[in-house]
C-alpha positions in Angstrom: 0.0 0.0 0.0 1.2 3.5 -0.8 0.1 5.1 2.4 3.6 4.3 3.8 5.2 6.2 0.9 3.2 9.3 1.8 4.1 9.0 5.5 7.8 8.7 4.7 7.7 11.8 2.5 5.9 13.8 5.2 8.3 12.7 7.9 11.1 13.9 5.7 9.5 17.3 5.6 8.2 17.0 2.0 4.8 18.5 1.2 2.3 16.2 -0.5 -0.9 16.9 -2.3 -4.3 15.2 -2.3 -6.7 16.1 -5.1 -10.5 15.5 -5.1 -11.8 14.2 -8.4 -15.4 15.3 -7.5 -16.5 12.5 -9.8 -16.7 8.7 -9.4 -14.1 7.8 -12.0 -11.1 5.5 -11.7 -9.7 6.8 -15.0 -9.8 10.5 -13.9 -8.3 9.5 -10.5 -5.4 7.8 -12.2 -4.9 10.6 -14.6 -4.6 13.1 -11.8 -1.7 11.0 -10.4 -0.1 10.9 -13.9 -0.3 14.7 -14.1 1.5 15.1 -10.7 -0.9 14.6 -7.8 0.5 12.6 -5.0 -2.8 11.1 -3.9 -6.5 11.2 -4.7 -9.3 11.8 -2.3 -12.2 9.3 -2.4 -15.0 11.1 -0.5 -17.4 8.5 0.8 -18.9 11.0 3.3 -20.3 13.4 0.6 -19.7 11.5 -2.6 -21.4 8.5 -4.2 -18.5 6.0 -4.2 -19.4 2.3 -3.6 -17.1 -0.2 -2.1 -16.4 -1.6 -5.5 -15.7 1.9 -6.8 -13.2 2.3 -4.0 -11.5 -1.0 -4.8 -11.2 -0.3 -8.5 -10.1 3.3 -8.1 -7.5 2.4 -5.4 -6.0 -0.2 -7.8 -5.9 2.4 -10.6 -4.3 5.1 -8.4 -1.7 2.7 -7.1 -0.9 1.5 -10.6 -0.2 5.1 -11.6 2.1 5.5 -8.6 -0.2 7.4 -6.2 -2.2 6.7 -3.1 -6.0 6.5 -2.5 -7.2 8.4 0.5 -10.7 7.4 1.6 -13.0 9.4 3.8 -15.7 7.3 5.4 -19.0 8.9 6.4 -18.4 8.3 10.1 -16.2 6.6 12.7 -18.2 3.4 12.4 -15.6 0.7 13.0 -17.0 -2.0 10.5 -17.3 0.7 7.8 -13.7 1.8 8.2 -12.6 -1.8 8.1 -14.5 -2.5 4.9 -12.8 0.5 3.2 -9.4 -0.8 4.3 -10.2 -4.2 3.0 -11.3 -2.7 -0.3 -7.8 -1.3 -0.7 -7.7 2.2 0.8 -4.1 3.4 1.2 -5.2 5.9 3.8 -8.2 6.7 5.9 -9.2 10.4 6.4 -11.7 10.2 9.2 -14.1 13.2 9.8 -15.1 14.9 13.0 -12.5 13.6 15.4 -13.1 15.6 18.6 -11.4 13.5 21.4 -8.3 11.6 22.0 -10.5 8.5 22.6 -12.0 8.8 19.1 -8.6 9.1 17.6 -7.3 6.1 19.5 -10.3 4.0 18.3 -9.5 4.9 14.7 -5.9 3.7 15.2 -7.1 0.5 16.8 -9.6 -0.2 14.0 -6.8 0.1 11.4 -4.5 -2.2 13.3 -7.3 -4.7 13.7 -8.2 -4.6 10.0 -4.6 -4.8 8.8 -2.7 -6.8 11.5 0.2 -7.6 9.1 0.4 -4.4 7.2 -1.1 -1.5 9.2 2.1 0.5 8.9 1.5 0.7 5.2 -1.8 2.7 5.8 -1.8 6.4 6.5 -4.2 7.7 9.1 -5.5 11.3 8.9 -7.7 12.7 11.7 -9.9 15.6 10.7 -10.2 18.4 13.2 -13.3 20.3 12.2 -14.9 22.0 15.2 -13.9 24.5 17.9 -14.5 21.7 20.5 -11.9 19.5 18.7 -9.4 22.4 18.7 -10.1 22.9 22.4 -9.1 19.2 22.9 -6.3 19.3 20.4 -3.6 18.4 23.0 -5.2 15.1 23.9 -5.8 14.3 20.2 -2.2 15.1 19.4 -1.0 12.7 22.1 -2.4 9.7 20.2 0.4 7.7 18.6 -0.5 6.2 15.2 -2.3 9.2 13.7 -0.1 10.5 10.9 -1.7 13.7 9.9 -3.9 16.1 11.8 -6.0 17.9 9.2 -7.9 21.1 10.0 -11.1 21.1 7.9 -11.9 24.8 7.3 -15.3 24.1 5.8 -17.0 22.5 8.8 -15.0 24.7 11.1 -16.4 27.8 9.3 -19.9 26.5 9.9 -19.1 25.7 13.5 -18.0 29.3 13.9 -21.2 30.7 12.3 -20.0 31.3 8.8 -20.9 29.6 5.4 -18.9 26.5 4.7 -17.2 28.1 1.7 -16.7 31.7 0.7 -17.8 33.0 -2.7 -15.5 31.7 -5.5 -12.2 33.6 -5.5 -12.8 35.2 -2.1 -10.8 34.4 1.1 -12.4 32.7 4.2 -13.4 35.0 7.0 -10.3 36.2 9.0 -11.5 34.6 12.3 -11.6 31.2 10.6 -8.1 31.7 9.1 -6.8 32.7 12.5 -8.4 29.6 14.1 -6.9 27.3 11.5 -3.5 29.0 11.9 -3.7 28.5 15.7 -4.4 24.8 15.3 -1.6 24.4 12.7 0.8 26.1 15.1 -0.1 23.8 17.9 0.2 20.7 15.7 3.7 21.8 14.6 4.8 22.7 18.1 3.9 19.1 19.1 6.2 17.8 16.4 3.2 16.4 14.4 2.2 16.8 10.8 -0.5 19.4 9.9 -2.8 19.4 6.9 -5.6 21.6 5.5 -7.6 22.5 2.5 -6.1 25.2 0.3 -6.5 26.8 -3.2 -3.4 27.4 -5.3 -3.4 31.0 -4.1 -3.7 30.0 -0.4 -1.1 27.2 -0.5 2.0 29.4 0.0 0.5 31.0 3.1 0.0 27.6 4.7 3.3 26.2 3.5 5.1 29.0 5.2 3.3 28.0 8.5 4.5 24.4 8.2 1.5 22.7 6.6 2.7 19.6 4.7 -0.5 17.8 3.7 -2.5 19.8 1.2 -6.1 19.0 0.1 -6.9 20.6 -3.2 -10.2 20.7 -5.2 -10.0 20.1 -8.9 -13.2 22.0 -9.9 -11.6 25.5 -9.5 -9.0 24.5 -12.1 -11.7 23.4 -14.5 -13.8 26.5 -13.9 -10.9 28.8 -14.5 -9.7 26.9 -17.5 -13.1 26.9 -19.1 -13.6 30.6 -18.4 -10.2 31.3 -20.0 -11.2 29.5 -23.2 -14.5 31.2 -23.3 -12.7 34.6 -23.0 -10.3 33.7 -25.7 -13.1 33.1 -28.2 -15.1 36.1 -27.2 -17.8 34.5 -25.1 
């Protein structure tokens, strides 16, 4: 499994990228890796991926040299185990708010993959103010590789829309809260991740973020708009 490759690069201080296809397509996922993405995000919380889709796409992504990062819809132990058995290189688990929850995720991965659990990457998503308040206890859990600050759900938790208008920055209080969490993660010697646009990525890279989640739709939107402008439409 290629989760170990991602972990080794992160531990060496190298930034890695994870791109969301926004479509259930093993071909598109593999193509993103061929074009330079390090990993592909298979979103089973909001997307329509089946277990068979996960299996086929994970194989295609690994064949292209990348890793398949699966987000289950919940912490449900049997569900996480099924995605691991389907071939997920990494689990990116949403709404981790306590150290006990983080430990349960690590335990589930070790149970599902007794022989090769070190080859799977574990990403804990920190998405609420309550989670940031308990960040120290979450950071103390061994076996979690990346602590990912999810700005969309955090924005909603702070009373803002989940995403700003296209091309606009997030509200400053949200940016400040993400920066606070990133700083604490780095101070603990752990690996931080967050969602970023191409314009935002340098800001977060300067603050020590190494795991970058990137949406593909903005690139398509900007590219199509550029073509339309070029032909006078």
